[in-house]
C-alpha positions as CSV (number, residue, x, y, z in Angstrom):
1,M,0.2,0.2,0.1
2,S,0.9,3.4,-0.8
3,I,0.6,5.3,2.6
4,E,3.0,2.7,4.3
5,K,5.6,3.5,1.7
6,V,5.4,6.7,2.6
7,R,4.9,6.4,6.1
8,K,7.9,4.7,5.9
9,Y,9.7,6.8,4.1
10,F,8.9,9.6,6.5
11,E,10.5,7.7,9.6
12,K,14.2,9.8,8.2
13,Y,12.4,13.0,9.3
14,G,10.7,12.1,12.5
15,K,7.2,12.9,10.8
16,E,5.7,9.1,10.0
17,N,2.8,9.9,13.1
18,Q,1.6,12.8,11.3
19,I,0.3,11.6,8.5
20,L,-3.3,12.2,8.8
21,E,-5.8,9.8,7.9
22,F,-9.2,10.6,7.2
23,P,-12.4,8.0,7.2
24,V,-13.7,10.6,4.1
25,S,-11.5,10.6,0.8
26,S,-9.2,13.6,0.1
27,A,-8.8,12.8,-3.4
28,T,-9.4,16.1,-5.1
29,V,-8.6,19.3,-4.3
30,E,-12.3,20.3,-2.4
31,L,-12.2,16.8,-1.1
32,A,-9.2,17.5,1.0
33,A,-10.1,21.3,2.0
34,K,-13.5,19.8,3.4
35,A,-11.4,16.7,5.3
36,L,-8.5,19.2,6.6
37,N,-11.7,22.1,7.1
38,T,-8.8,24.4,5.7
39,D,-8.8,26.7,2.5
40,S,-8.5,25.0,-1.0
41,A,-5.4,27.2,-2.2
42,R,-3.9,25.4,0.6
43,I,-3.7,21.8,-0.6
44,C,-0.6,20.7,-2.5
45,K,-1.3,19.2,-5.3
46,T,1.1,17.2,-7.4
47,L,0.7,16.8,-11.0
48,S,2.8,14.7,-13.1
49,F,3.6,15.5,-17.3
50,K,5.7,13.3,-19.3
51,T,9.5,14.0,-21.2
52,A,11.2,12.5,-23.0
53,D,12.4,9.5,-20.5
54,G,10.1,9.7,-17.4
55,C,7.9,12.7,-15.8
56,I,8.0,15.6,-13.9
57,L,6.1,16.4,-10.7
58,V,5.1,19.7,-10.2
59,C,3.5,20.2,-6.4
60,M,1.3,23.2,-6.5
61,A,-1.3,25.1,-5.0
62,G,-4.8,24.4,-4.8
63,D,-5.9,27.0,-6.7
64,A,-3.4,27.1,-8.7
65,K,-3.7,25.8,-12.6
66,I,-0.2,25.6,-14.9
67,D,0.3,28.2,-17.3
68,N,1.1,26.1,-20.3
69,K,3.6,29.1,-21.6
70,K,5.3,29.4,-18.8
71,F,6.3,26.0,-18.3
72,K,7.2,25.2,-21.9
73,T,9.7,28.8,-20.9
74,T,10.9,26.2,-17.7
75,F,11.2,23.1,-19.4
76,G,11.3,23.4,-22.4
77,L,8.4,21.0,-23.7
78,K,4.9,21.1,-23.9
79,A,2.6,20.3,-20.6
80,K,1.4,16.5,-21.6
81,M,-0.3,15.1,-18.4
82,L,0.8,11.2,-17.8
83,T,-2.7,9.2,-17.6
84,P,-3.5,7.3,-14.4
85,E,-1.1,4.4,-15.2
86,E,1.9,6.1,-16.1
87,V,1.3,8.0,-13.0
88,E,1.0,5.2,-10.7
89,E,4.1,3.5,-13.0
90,F,6.3,6.4,-12.5
91,T,5.3,7.4,-8.8
92,G,4.1,4.2,-7.1
93,H,0.9,6.4,-6.3
94,K,-2.7,6.1,-7.6
95,I,-4.3,9.2,-8.7
96,G,-6.1,10.8,-5.8
97,G,-3.2,9.8,-3.4
98,V,-0.5,11.2,-5.9
99,C,2.7,12.8,-3.6
100,P,6.2,13.5,-4.1
101,F,7.4,11.0,-1.3
102,A,8.7,7.6,-1.7
103,I,9.6,8.3,-5.1
104,E,11.8,5.3,-6.4
105,K,12.3,6.2,-9.7
106,S,15.6,8.2,-10.8
107,C,13.4,9.7,-13.8
108,V,11.2,11.4,-12.2
109,E,12.2,15.1,-11.2
110,V,10.0,17.4,-9.0
111,Y,10.0,20.8,-8.8
112,C,7.4,23.2,-6.2
113,D,5.8,25.6,-7.8
114,N,6.3,29.3,-6.1
115,S,2.5,29.3,-5.9
116,L,3.0,27.2,-2.3
117,K,5.2,30.2,-0.5
118,R,2.0,31.9,0.3
119,F,1.1,29.9,3.3
120,N,3.1,29.2,6.3
121,T,1.8,25.1,5.9
122,I,0.7,23.5,3.1
123,F,-1.0,20.2,2.8
124,P,0.3,17.5,0.6
125,A,-1.1,13.7,-0.1
126,C,0.6,11.1,1.3
127,G,0.1,8.5,-0.8
128,S,-3.5,7.4,-0.2
129,S,-6.8,9.1,-1.5
130,N,-7.8,10.0,2.2
131,S,-4.4,11.5,3.9
132,A,-2.1,13.9,4.0
133,I,0.5,15.8,5.8
134,E,0.9,19.5,7.3
135,L,4.0,21.1,5.9
136,T,5.9,24.1,5.8
137,P,6.6,25.2,2.3
138,Q,10.6,24.1,2.7
139,E,9.8,21.1,4.3
140,L,8.2,20.0,0.9
141,F,10.5,20.8,-1.1
142,E,13.2,19.2,1.2
143,F,11.3,16.2,2.0
144,S,10.1,15.9,-1.8
145,N,13.7,16.0,-2.8
146,S,12.6,19.0,-5.5
147,I,15.2,19.9,-7.6
148,S,14.5,24.1,-7.6
149,W,11.2,26.5,-6.8
150,I,9.8,27.3,-10.3
151,D,6.7,29.8,-11.3
152,V,4.7,27.9,-14.0
153,C,1.8,28.0,-12.5
154,K,-1.1,31.1,-12.4
155,L,-3.9,31.4,-9.7
156,S,-7.5,31.3,-10.6
157,E,-9.6,34.6,-10.9
């Protein structure tokens, strides 16, 4: 089970007991915000995009959307999302629980979008469709082994 991999992964940071599990689904930004009783913008969603030899994971605020022009400028390729099967193959997590933690494939690169820096803490998933953990944006960056902070999003109006 993916959440158990993530729990084990967080042991090295002493955060394994801080993973929250809900009796309801947190598989979408809206459901996660409701489960956590927080603003949907503070939900950290992780989107996955194809590259020539793997994928890019972008961690971003719940109210942000990918700006295709910024994405292409940053990565030199069109923002093409993975299929659900590809997501699970590359990340080890199913849609609804995708997170940047416990990723075992070296062809997966993680980036954090600046849209997350507006908040003291955010809530990424932890490998299942009913889990999350509260982290600072800097903790997310460190724990996800992110390559860099990027600006590839636009905020909803």
